[in-house]
C-alpha positions as CSV (number, residue, x, y, z in Angstrom):
1,M,-0.1,-0.3,0.2
2,R,2.9,2.1,0.9
3,G,4.7,1.8,-2.5
4,S,1.2,2.5,-4.3
5,T,1.3,5.7,-2.6
6,R,4.2,6.6,-3.7
7,A,4.0,5.7,-6.7
8,R,0.6,7.8,-7.1
9,R,2.4,11.0,-5.9
10,L,4.9,10.3,-8.6
11,W,2.7,10.3,-11.5
12,A,1.1,13.0,-9.8
13,W,4.3,15.0,-9.8
14,A,4.6,14.4,-13.5
15,I,1.4,15.0,-14.7
16,G,1.7,18.6,-12.6
17,A,4.8,19.2,-14.4
18,I,3.3,18.4,-17.8
19,A,0.4,21.0,-16.9
20,M,3.2,23.6,-16.1
21,L,4.5,23.5,-19.4
22,G,1.9,23.8,-21.3
23,A,1.1,26.8,-19.4
24,S,3.9,28.7,-20.1
25,A,3.4,27.7,-23.8
26,A,6.4,25.7,-23.5
27,M,21.7,13.9,-19.4
28,A,17.8,9.4,-27.1
29,G,19.4,10.9,-24.1
30,P,16.5,12.6,-22.7
31,P,14.2,12.0,-21.0
32,Y,16.6,9.5,-18.9
33,I,20.2,10.4,-17.2
34,T,21.8,8.1,-18.7
35,D,23.0,9.7,-22.4
36,D,24.0,8.3,-25.6
37,P,26.8,8.6,-28.3
38,E,24.4,9.5,-31.3
39,P,24.8,13.3,-32.2
40,V,22.4,15.7,-33.2
41,E,22.4,15.5,-37.8
42,L,24.5,17.4,-39.5
43,H,22.8,21.2,-39.5
44,H,20.1,20.2,-38.0
45,W,18.4,21.0,-34.2
46,E,16.9,19.8,-31.2
47,I,15.2,22.1,-29.0
48,Y,13.3,21.2,-25.2
49,A,11.3,22.9,-23.4
50,F,11.1,20.9,-20.2
51,S,10.9,20.7,-16.3
52,A,13.0,18.2,-14.4
53,G,13.4,17.7,-10.4
54,A,13.5,15.5,-7.3
55,F,11.5,15.6,-4.3
56,D,10.5,13.7,-1.5
57,G,8.4,14.3,2.1
58,R,11.2,16.8,2.7
59,G,11.1,19.0,0.1
60,A,11.5,19.4,-3.1
61,T,14.4,20.9,-5.9
62,G,15.1,21.0,-9.8
63,Q,14.6,23.3,-13.0
64,G,12.1,24.1,-14.9
65,P,10.8,26.0,-16.7
66,A,13.9,25.2,-18.6
67,L,15.3,25.3,-21.9
68,E,17.7,22.8,-24.0
69,V,19.7,23.4,-27.3
70,N,21.6,20.9,-29.5
71,Y,22.6,21.4,-32.9
72,G,24.6,19.3,-35.7
73,A,27.5,21.9,-36.3
74,A,29.5,19.2,-38.3
75,P,29.5,15.2,-38.9
76,N,29.1,13.5,-36.2
77,L,29.6,16.4,-34.1
78,Q,26.8,18.5,-31.8
79,L,26.8,21.5,-29.9
80,H,25.1,21.3,-26.2
81,L,23.3,24.4,-24.1
82,I,21.1,24.4,-21.5
83,A,19.8,27.7,-20.0
84,P,17.0,26.8,-16.9
85,L,15.0,28.4,-14.4
86,A,15.9,27.0,-11.1
87,Y,13.5,26.2,-8.2
88,D,14.3,25.2,-4.4
89,A,12.0,23.8,-1.8
90,P,14.7,23.2,1.1
91,P,12.8,21.9,4.5
92,G,11.3,24.6,6.8
93,S,12.2,27.1,4.1
94,P,9.8,28.9,1.3
95,M,10.0,28.1,-1.8
96,T,12.9,30.0,-4.3
97,M,12.9,30.5,-8.0
98,G,15.1,32.1,-10.6
99,I,18.3,31.4,-12.8
100,G,20.0,28.0,-12.3
101,D,23.2,27.2,-13.8
102,T,23.8,27.0,-17.2
103,E,24.9,23.8,-19.0
104,L,27.4,23.7,-21.8
105,G,29.1,20.9,-23.7
106,F,29.5,18.6,-27.2
107,K,29.1,15.6,-28.3
108,Y,31.2,14.0,-30.4
109,R,30.8,10.4,-31.9
110,F,34.0,8.7,-33.1
111,V,32.7,5.1,-34.0
112,T,30.3,5.5,-36.0
113,P,29.5,1.3,-37.6
114,G,27.8,1.0,-40.5
115,K,24.1,-0.9,-40.8
116,D,25.0,-4.0,-41.0
117,D,28.6,-3.8,-38.4
118,W,28.3,-5.6,-35.2
119,F,29.9,-2.8,-33.3
120,P,28.7,-0.3,-31.6
121,Q,28.6,3.6,-31.8
122,V,31.0,5.2,-29.4
123,G,31.2,8.7,-28.3
124,I,32.4,11.2,-25.7
125,F,30.0,14.3,-24.3
126,P,31.9,16.7,-21.9
127,L,29.8,19.0,-20.3
128,L,30.7,22.1,-18.3
129,E,28.1,23.4,-15.9
130,V,28.5,27.1,-15.1
131,P,27.8,28.6,-12.2
132,T,25.0,31.5,-12.7
133,G,22.3,30.5,-10.7
134,D,22.6,32.4,-7.2
135,A,24.2,29.6,-4.8
136,R,23.3,31.0,-1.8
137,R,19.7,30.7,-2.5
138,G,19.7,27.1,-3.5
139,L,19.6,27.9,-7.0
140,G,23.3,26.5,-8.2
141,A,26.2,24.8,-7.2
142,G,28.3,28.2,-7.0
143,Y,31.3,26.2,-8.7
144,V,32.2,25.5,-12.0
145,Q,31.4,22.0,-12.3
146,G,32.5,19.3,-15.0
147,F,31.8,15.6,-16.4
148,I,33.7,13.6,-18.9
149,P,32.1,10.7,-19.8
150,V,32.1,8.1,-22.6
151,W,28.8,6.6,-24.0
152,I,28.0,3.7,-26.8
153,Q,25.2,2.3,-28.4
154,K,23.9,-0.6,-30.5
155,D,20.7,-0.6,-32.4
156,L,19.1,-3.8,-32.6
157,G,15.9,-3.6,-34.7
158,K,12.8,-2.0,-32.6
159,W,15.4,-2.4,-29.8
160,T,18.0,0.3,-28.7
161,T,20.3,-0.3,-25.6
162,Y,23.1,2.1,-24.5
163,G,25.2,3.5,-21.7
164,G,28.3,4.2,-20.1
165,G,29.3,6.6,-17.5
166,G,32.4,9.4,-16.4
167,Y,33.5,11.3,-13.7
168,W,32.1,14.4,-12.3
169,I,34.5,17.1,-11.1
170,N,32.3,18.8,-8.2
171,P,34.5,21.4,-6.4
172,G,33.4,23.0,-3.1
173,P,32.8,22.7,0.4
174,D,32.2,19.1,1.8
175,N,31.9,18.3,-2.0
176,R,33.2,15.5,-3.5
177,N,34.3,14.2,-7.1
178,F,32.4,11.5,-8.2
179,W,31.3,8.5,-10.6
180,F,28.4,8.3,-13.0
181,A,27.3,5.0,-14.5
182,G,23.9,3.9,-16.3
183,W,22.7,1.8,-18.7
184,L,19.4,1.8,-20.8
185,L,17.2,-0.5,-22.4
186,Q,14.3,1.0,-25.3
187,R,11.4,-0.5,-27.5
188,Q,9.7,1.1,-30.1
189,V,6.4,-0.3,-29.1
190,T,4.2,1.5,-32.1
191,D,5.6,4.1,-34.9
192,K,5.0,6.8,-32.1
193,L,5.8,5.2,-29.0
194,A,9.1,3.9,-27.4
195,L,9.5,3.2,-23.6
196,G,12.4,2.4,-21.7
197,A,13.9,1.6,-18.6
198,E,17.8,2.7,-17.0
199,V,19.2,2.0,-14.2
200,F,22.0,3.8,-12.7
201,H,24.8,4.6,-9.7
202,T,26.2,7.3,-8.4
203,T,29.0,7.5,-5.9
204,S,29.2,10.0,-2.9
205,N,29.0,13.2,-4.2
206,Q,29.0,15.1,-0.4
207,V,30.7,14.4,2.5
208,G,28.2,12.0,4.5
209,R,26.0,11.5,1.5
210,P,25.9,7.7,0.6
211,E,26.3,6.8,-2.8
212,T,23.3,6.0,-4.9
213,T,21.5,3.1,-7.1
214,G,18.4,4.2,-8.7
215,F,16.0,3.9,-12.0
216,N,13.8,5.8,-14.3
217,L,11.1,4.3,-16.5
218,G,10.0,6.6,-19.4
219,G,9.3,6.9,-23.2
220,Q,9.0,9.4,-25.9
221,Y,5.5,10.2,-28.0
222,D,5.8,11.4,-31.4
223,F,3.1,13.5,-32.6
224,T,4.7,14.5,-35.7
225,D,8.3,13.9,-37.5
226,H,8.6,17.5,-35.7
227,Y,7.0,17.6,-32.7
228,H,7.5,15.0,-29.7
229,L,6.9,14.6,-26.0
230,L,9.4,12.7,-23.6
231,F,8.7,11.9,-20.2
232,S,10.1,9.5,-17.1
233,A,10.1,9.3,-13.6
234,G,12.0,7.0,-10.8
235,Q,13.8,7.1,-7.8
236,G,17.5,8.0,-6.7
237,G,18.1,10.4,-9.1
238,Q,20.3,13.3,-7.3
239,L,21.8,14.7,-10.8
240,Y,17.8,16.2,-10.8
241,A,18.7,18.0,-7.4
242,V,19.8,21.4,-7.6
243,D,20.1,21.8,-4.1
244,A,21.0,18.2,-3.0
245,A,20.5,18.9,0.9
246,A,16.8,19.8,0.3
247,V,16.0,15.9,-0.3
248,S,17.6,12.6,0.2
249,P,19.4,10.9,-1.9
250,R,16.6,8.0,-2.7
251,A,14.2,11.4,-3.7
252,E,11.4,10.5,-6.3
253,T,12.0,12.3,-9.7
254,Y,10.5,13.3,-12.7
255,Y,11.5,14.4,-16.5
256,V,8.9,15.6,-18.8
257,A,9.6,17.7,-22.0
258,F,8.1,19.1,-25.3
259,Q,10.7,18.4,-28.2
260,W,11.1,20.2,-31.3
261,T,13.5,18.9,-34.2
262,F,14.0,20.2,-37.7
């Protein structure tokens, strides 16, 4: 009974996030934390209006409304930007909202198999978190952070599987550099709907904070070739937390986005 109550609360938050994005006219990869090595096609764009966060009985923290932009700048090379608003509602304090930290990066695929090749795609996706958010209000880290991952992917008919991981550079008082690893399995259920599940593990990113193993269930629905809805919900996704102290490492999480591709 306790588990079913938690699940209902989780999906209620996800539905609420969808409603919020609609009212505002608003790390393959999204809606999951685990990413893939496949860049945006040359001279094409991906634009996401999204919200993502973590919450439990103590508080809530995350990003949204937020904007992600990816551009295929060269063969096998994608440029990446996230410009978010962030929110933070720590235990016993009112909610604050404002500009969050800006994310910059590039994805480069250096192994590109042909259609009949057995080996997977392989790429890197370094990220830089620029401290544009106000850390004093719980809206940013207050320090430049970096992530250096390697991702691999294999497509098998209607099935896609990808994963990998890397090292986070996480400066600041009581912070620790940490490792992230994740893996995902996704199936194209219909011509318009794909569903997937991921599991991931994060080593301790703060003194006194335990390692975390979590999961997400999610999918993508294609309204047309250019307009898409992405969604996921799960537990343990501390990377969705703008202010990690506001929630527990086992906090429930959500991600929802409207995506425009062209």
